[in-house]
C-alpha positions as CSV (number, residue, x, y, z in Angstrom):
1,X,74.8,123.5,128.4
2,X,77.1,124.6,125.6
3,X,80.7,125.8,126.2
4,X,81.4,129.1,124.5
5,X,84.5,131.1,124.3
6,X,85.0,134.3,126.2
7,X,85.2,136.4,123.0
8,X,81.6,137.4,122.0
9,X,80.5,136.9,118.4
10,X,79.2,140.4,118.4
11,X,82.7,141.7,118.9
12,X,83.8,139.4,116.0
13,X,81.2,141.0,113.7
14,X,82.4,144.5,114.5
15,X,85.9,143.6,113.4
16,X,87.0,143.2,109.7
17,X,84.7,141.0,107.7
18,X,87.6,139.0,106.4
19,X,88.3,136.1,108.7
20,X,90.7,134.1,106.5
21,X,93.0,135.3,103.8
22,X,95.0,132.7,101.8
23,X,97.7,133.9,99.4
24,X,99.7,131.7,97.0
25,X,99.6,128.7,99.4
26,X,101.7,125.8,98.2
27,X,102.2,122.5,100.0
28,X,104.7,120.0,98.5
29,X,105.6,116.6,99.7
30,X,109.2,115.6,98.9
31,X,109.7,112.0,98.1
32,X,112.4,110.1,96.2
33,X,110.7,110.6,92.9
34,X,110.5,114.4,93.4
35,X,108.2,117.0,94.9
36,X,104.4,116.1,94.9
37,X,102.7,119.4,94.3
38,X,99.6,118.7,96.3
39,X,98.6,122.3,96.7
40,X,100.1,124.6,94.1
41,X,99.4,128.3,94.4
42,X,95.9,128.6,96.0
43,X,94.6,132.1,96.9
44,X,91.2,133.1,98.3
45,X,89.5,135.2,100.9
46,X,86.8,134.0,103.3
47,X,84.4,136.4,105.1
48,X,83.0,135.8,108.6
49,X,79.8,133.7,108.7
50,X,80.2,132.5,105.1
51,X,80.6,129.0,103.8
52,X,83.1,128.1,101.1
53,X,82.5,124.8,99.3
54,X,85.7,123.2,98.0
55,X,84.9,120.6,95.3
56,X,87.0,118.2,93.2
57,X,87.6,114.5,92.6
58,X,89.9,112.5,94.8
59,X,93.5,113.7,94.7
60,X,92.7,117.2,93.7
61,X,94.2,118.7,96.9
62,X,91.1,119.5,98.9
63,X,92.0,117.8,102.1
64,X,95.7,118.9,101.9
65,X,94.5,122.5,101.5
66,X,92.5,122.4,104.7
67,X,95.2,120.7,106.6
68,X,97.8,123.2,105.3
69,X,95.7,126.1,106.5
70,X,95.4,124.5,110.0
71,X,99.0,123.6,110.1
72,X,98.4,119.9,110.4
73,X,100.8,118.8,107.7
74,X,103.6,118.1,110.1
75,X,105.4,115.3,108.3
76,X,109.1,115.8,107.8
77,X,108.8,115.7,104.0
78,X,106.0,118.3,103.9
79,X,106.7,122.0,103.2
80,X,104.1,124.8,103.1
81,X,104.9,128.2,101.7
82,X,102.9,131.3,100.9
83,X,100.6,133.1,103.4
84,X,97.7,132.2,105.6
85,X,96.3,135.0,107.7
86,X,93.7,134.3,110.3
87,X,92.2,137.4,111.8
88,X,95.4,139.2,110.6
89,X,97.7,136.7,112.2
90,X,100.1,134.8,110.0
91,X,99.9,131.0,110.5
92,X,102.5,129.7,108.0
93,X,105.8,129.0,109.8
94,X,104.2,128.4,113.2
95,X,105.2,125.3,115.1
96,X,102.5,122.8,116.3
97,X,103.0,124.1,119.9
98,X,102.3,127.6,118.7
99,X,99.2,126.4,116.8
100,X,97.6,124.9,119.8
101,X,96.1,128.2,120.8
102,X,94.2,128.1,117.5
103,X,93.2,124.4,117.3
104,X,89.8,123.8,118.9
105,X,88.9,127.3,120.2
106,X,89.6,129.2,117.0
107,X,89.4,126.6,114.2
108,X,88.6,123.0,114.1
109,X,88.1,120.1,111.7
110,X,85.7,117.3,111.1
111,X,88.1,114.7,109.6
112,X,87.2,112.5,106.6
113,X,88.0,109.2,108.2
114,X,86.5,108.7,111.7
115,X,88.1,105.2,111.9
116,X,91.6,106.7,112.3
117,X,90.9,110.2,113.7
118,X,89.8,108.9,117.1
119,X,92.3,107.3,119.6
120,X,91.2,103.6,119.9
121,X,92.5,103.2,123.5
122,X,90.9,106.3,125.0
123,X,87.2,106.6,125.9
124,X,85.0,108.8,123.8
125,X,84.2,111.0,126.8
126,X,87.8,111.9,127.5
127,X,88.4,112.7,123.8
128,X,85.4,115.0,123.9
129,X,86.4,116.9,127.1
130,X,90.2,117.1,127.1
131,X,90.4,120.2,124.8
132,X,87.4,121.8,126.4
133,X,89.0,121.6,129.8
134,X,92.3,122.8,128.3
135,X,90.8,125.9,126.6
136,X,88.2,126.9,129.2
137,X,89.7,125.7,132.5
138,X,86.5,124.0,133.7
139,X,86.0,120.9,135.9
140,X,85.3,117.3,135.0
141,X,81.6,117.5,135.9
142,X,80.9,120.6,133.8
143,X,82.9,119.2,130.9
144,X,81.0,115.9,131.1
145,X,77.6,117.7,131.0
146,X,78.7,119.7,128.0
147,X,80.0,116.6,126.2
148,X,76.8,114.6,126.8
149,X,74.7,117.5,125.3
150,X,77.0,117.6,122.3
151,X,76.6,113.9,121.8
152,X,72.8,114.3,122.0
153,X,72.8,117.2,119.5
154,X,74.5,115.0,116.9
155,X,71.8,112.4,117.4
156,X,73.7,109.7,119.3
157,X,71.3,107.6,121.3
158,X,72.0,107.1,125.0
159,X,74.7,109.7,125.2
160,X,75.4,109.1,128.9
161,X,76.2,105.5,128.0
162,X,78.2,106.4,124.9
163,X,80.3,108.9,126.8
164,X,82.0,105.9,128.5
165,X,82.5,103.8,125.3
166,X,85.7,103.2,123.4
167,X,85.6,104.0,119.7
168,X,85.7,100.3,118.7
169,X,82.4,99.9,120.6
170,X,80.7,102.2,118.2
171,X,79.8,101.9,114.5
172,X,81.5,104.0,111.8
173,X,78.5,106.4,111.7
174,X,78.6,107.0,115.4
175,X,82.3,107.6,115.3
176,X,81.8,110.2,112.6
177,X,79.2,111.9,114.8
178,X,81.6,111.9,117.7
179,X,84.1,113.6,115.5
180,X,81.6,116.3,114.7
181,X,80.8,116.8,118.4
182,X,84.5,117.1,119.1
183,X,84.9,119.7,116.4
184,X,82.0,121.8,117.7
185,X,82.9,121.5,121.4
186,X,84.8,124.7,121.8
187,X,82.6,126.8,119.5
188,X,85.3,127.5,116.9
189,X,85.0,130.5,114.6
190,X,86.2,128.5,111.6
191,X,85.2,125.0,110.9
192,X,86.7,122.7,108.3
193,X,84.2,120.0,107.4
194,X,86.1,117.4,105.3
195,X,83.4,115.0,104.0
196,X,81.4,115.3,107.2
197,X,78.7,112.8,106.2
198,X,81.0,110.1,104.7
199,X,80.0,107.3,107.0
200,X,76.4,108.3,107.9
201,X,73.1,106.7,106.9
202,X,71.2,108.6,104.3
203,X,68.5,109.6,106.9
204,X,71.1,111.0,109.2
205,X,73.2,112.9,106.6
206,X,70.6,115.6,106.1
207,X,70.3,116.0,109.9
208,X,74.0,116.4,110.3
209,X,74.2,119.0,107.5
210,X,71.3,120.9,109.1
211,X,73.1,120.7,112.5
212,X,76.2,122.2,111.0
213,X,74.1,125.0,109.4
214,X,72.3,125.7,112.6
215,X,75.5,125.8,114.6
216,X,77.0,128.1,112.0
217,X,74.1,130.5,112.2
218,X,73.9,130.6,116.0
219,X,77.6,131.1,116.4
220,X,78.3,133.2,113.3
221,X,80.7,130.5,112.4
222,X,82.6,130.4,109.1
223,X,82.9,127.1,107.4
224,X,84.9,125.4,104.6
225,X,82.9,122.4,103.4
226,X,85.1,120.0,101.5
227,X,83.3,117.4,99.4
228,X,83.2,115.7,96.1
229,X,79.4,115.9,96.1
230,X,78.2,119.0,94.2
231,X,74.7,118.3,95.5
232,X,75.9,119.1,99.1
233,X,77.5,122.4,98.3
234,X,74.7,123.4,95.9
235,X,72.4,124.4,98.8
236,X,74.9,124.7,101.7
237,X,77.7,127.0,100.3
238,X,77.8,130.7,99.6
239,X,80.7,130.3,97.2
240,X,82.3,127.3,95.5
241,X,85.9,126.7,94.6
242,X,86.6,123.9,92.2
243,X,90.1,122.3,92.6
244,X,92.0,120.3,90.1
245,X,95.6,119.1,90.3
246,X,96.3,121.3,93.4
247,X,94.9,124.5,91.9
248,X,91.6,126.4,92.0
249,X,90.4,126.3,88.4
250,X,87.1,128.0,89.0
251,X,85.6,130.0,91.9
252,X,82.2,131.8,92.0
253,X,79.1,132.4,94.1
254,X,77.1,129.2,94.1
255,X,74.2,130.3,91.9
256,X,76.6,131.8,89.4
257,X,78.8,128.7,89.2
258,X,75.9,126.4,88.4
259,X,74.2,128.7,85.9
260,X,77.3,130.2,84.2
261,X,80.1,127.6,84.6
262,X,83.2,128.5,82.6
263,X,85.7,125.7,83.2
264,X,85.3,122.4,81.4
265,X,86.3,120.5,84.5
266,X,83.4,122.0,86.4
267,X,81.1,121.0,83.6
268,X,82.4,117.5,83.7
269,X,81.7,117.3,87.4
270,X,78.2,118.4,86.8
271,X,77.7,115.8,84.1
272,X,78.9,113.2,86.6
273,X,76.0,113.8,89.0
274,X,73.5,110.9,88.8
275,X,69.9,112.0,88.1
276,X,66.9,110.6,89.9
277,X,64.8,110.5,86.7
278,X,67.2,108.2,84.9
279,X,66.2,104.6,84.4
280,X,67.6,102.0,86.8
281,X,71.0,100.6,86.0
282,X,71.9,103.7,83.9
283,X,75.7,103.7,83.5
284,X,77.3,106.4,85.6
285,X,79.0,109.2,83.7
286,X,82.7,109.4,84.4
287,X,85.3,111.9,83.4
288,X,87.5,110.5,80.6
289,X,91.2,110.0,81.3
290,X,93.2,110.2,84.5
291,X,94.3,113.0,86.8
292,X,97.8,114.4,86.0
293,X,101.1,113.4,87.6
294,X,101.6,115.9,90.4
295,X,105.4,115.4,90.4
296,X,105.8,116.1,86.7
297,X,102.6,117.9,85.6
298,X,102.0,118.4,81.9
299,X,102.8,121.8,80.4
300,X,99.9,124.1,79.8
301,X,96.5,123.4,81.3
302,X,96.6,120.3,83.6
303,X,93.1,119.4,82.4
304,X,93.9,119.6,78.7
305,X,94.5,115.8,78.2
306,X,91.0,115.2,79.4
307,X,89.2,118.3,78.1
308,X,86.8,118.0,75.1
309,X,87.5,121.5,74.1
310,X,91.4,121.5,74.3
311,X,93.3,123.3,71.6
312,X,97.0,123.9,70.9
313,X,97.1,126.9,73.2
314,X,95.8,124.8,76.1
315,X,98.6,122.4,75.8
316,X,101.3,125.0,75.4
317,X,100.3,127.7,77.9
318,X,99.0,127.4,81.4
319,X,95.9,129.5,81.9
320,X,95.7,131.8,84.9
321,X,92.7,132.7,87.0
322,X,90.8,135.6,85.6
323,X,87.5,137.3,86.3
324,X,84.4,137.3,84.2
325,X,84.0,141.1,83.7
326,X,83.3,142.9,87.0
327,X,81.9,139.9,88.8
328,X,83.4,137.6,91.5
329,X,83.5,134.7,89.0
330,X,87.0,133.5,88.5
331,X,88.2,130.7,86.1
332,X,91.4,129.5,84.6
333,X,90.6,128.5,81.0
334,X,91.7,129.8,77.5
335,X,88.4,128.7,75.9
336,X,85.7,129.1,78.6
337,X,82.5,127.1,78.4
338,X,79.6,129.1,76.9
339,X,81.6,131.2,74.6
340,X,81.6,131.1,70.7
341,X,85.3,130.1,70.8
342,X,84.3,127.1,73.0
343,X,81.7,126.0,70.5
344,X,84.1,126.3,67.6
345,X,86.7,124.3,69.5
346,X,84.2,121.5,70.2
347,X,83.2,121.3,66.6
348,X,86.8,121.0,65.5
349,X,87.5,118.3,68.0
350,X,84.4,116.4,67.0
351,X,85.5,116.5,63.4
352,X,89.0,115.3,64.4
353,X,87.4,112.4,66.4
354,X,89.0,113.4,69.7
355,X,88.0,110.6,72.1
356,X,87.1,112.8,75.1
357,X,85.1,115.1,72.8
358,X,83.1,112.1,71.4
359,X,82.5,111.0,75.0
360,X,81.3,114.5,76.0
361,X,79.0,114.6,73.0
362,X,77.4,111.4,74.2
363,X,76.9,112.9,77.7
364,X,75.2,116.0,76.1
365,X,72.8,113.8,74.2
366,X,71.9,111.8,77.3
367,X,71.2,114.8,79.5
368,X,68.1,117.0,79.2
369,X,69.8,119.7,81.2
370,X,73.4,120.3,80.2
371,X,73.4,123.2,82.7
372,X,71.2,121.9,85.5
373,X,69.6,124.2,88.1
374,X,71.7,124.2,91.3
375,X,68.7,124.2,93.6
376,X,67.3,121.1,91.9
377,X,70.7,119.4,92.3
378,X,70.7,120.1,96.0
379,X,67.1,118.8,96.3
380,X,67.9,115.6,94.5
381,X,70.8,114.8,96.9
382,X,69.0,115.7,100.1
383,X,66.5,113.6,102.1
384,X,63.0,115.0,102.4
385,X,62.7,116.8,105.7
386,X,59.4,115.3,106.6
387,X,60.6,111.8,105.7
388,X,63.6,112.3,107.9
389,X,61.4,113.4,110.8
390,X,59.1,110.5,110.5
391,X,61.9,107.9,110.2
392,X,64.2,109.4,112.9
393,X,62.7,107.7,115.9
394,X,62.9,104.3,114.2
395,X,66.5,105.0,113.0
396,X,67.7,106.0,116.5
397,X,66.0,103.1,118.1
398,X,67.7,100.7,115.6
399,X,71.0,102.4,116.3
400,X,70.5,102.1,120.0
401,X,69.8,98.4,119.8
402,X,72.5,97.5,117.3
403,X,75.1,100.2,117.6
404,X,74.6,100.8,113.9
405,X,75.5,104.1,112.3
């Protein structure tokens, strides 16, 4: 049994195709040193049934963006401005009490850290059923049946037994799967998956991603997939938004982003992906420099101090998001990758001996595919389907015996 909301998905499809519209969203955290601009002017539109991948290194604002949309940044020093419209309803400015009608039934989140997102003194079963009973007014027995089926669907062995466990009696991987079950319990229309496979074994990661894709298809669910792993979004997202220093610096359909990347930061992220055909102990490729200070960001482009193509205009003037012709490809760069001006800037910086440019030149020489195929990237980071199927029974048996996850 699966609990579903009273509003049919067919009715949802007949409505406007835009489920979520974010306009100039800003979330600042005020501390003694100043305002930390964690999210700084983000705008995008998400259609029903689509998946948006949000990618960036740690500290780029991905998680704060998701929490801001859901209204979960409730600290006294946090302030969100701009507009977030969900099915035409404005969410910015609502109190937590007013947001409860949306949490669970309309939108839900798989949190990044299962160690802290579950209540350690409340049994898993109660945490699974409490919001189901709240939203759908069903009895304990019916809620228990639904919860056990959810636990089984996320590959937790002996779900009847695990229903009565406390979080500390489960491994980190099992706790993460419980968090996914909780997020799916009320069949939300919008799911935020914040690093949903962080604590899972490699043989289970692919199954969880497939589970999310299956649930999304069956329920016509919209998803925002937050990750630092470009291999995950390469085959799971319809569009990708690349974030840096609290801003979207590039956004495009998945195939377009990987084949015609325009922002140097996106290129640097791609270069950082380990390749399976590299020799053992090959040194990982890192992005030179450090992320900017979000309290006092540098003038001009925030990525300029780390960019191998940076010129004087990049340091002096902040680039704004612009489109690539009549396409949906947006990027914020004065000297886009793949243009003659970009090649000329690279040669000038090479001649000047700019450290980050010399580092980038080494990466280019070491890689056979400076612009790798996005499908190949996804294939390299996913587990083979048959191998997963063959190993799943052993994996689940081991988990059941040891509590491993």
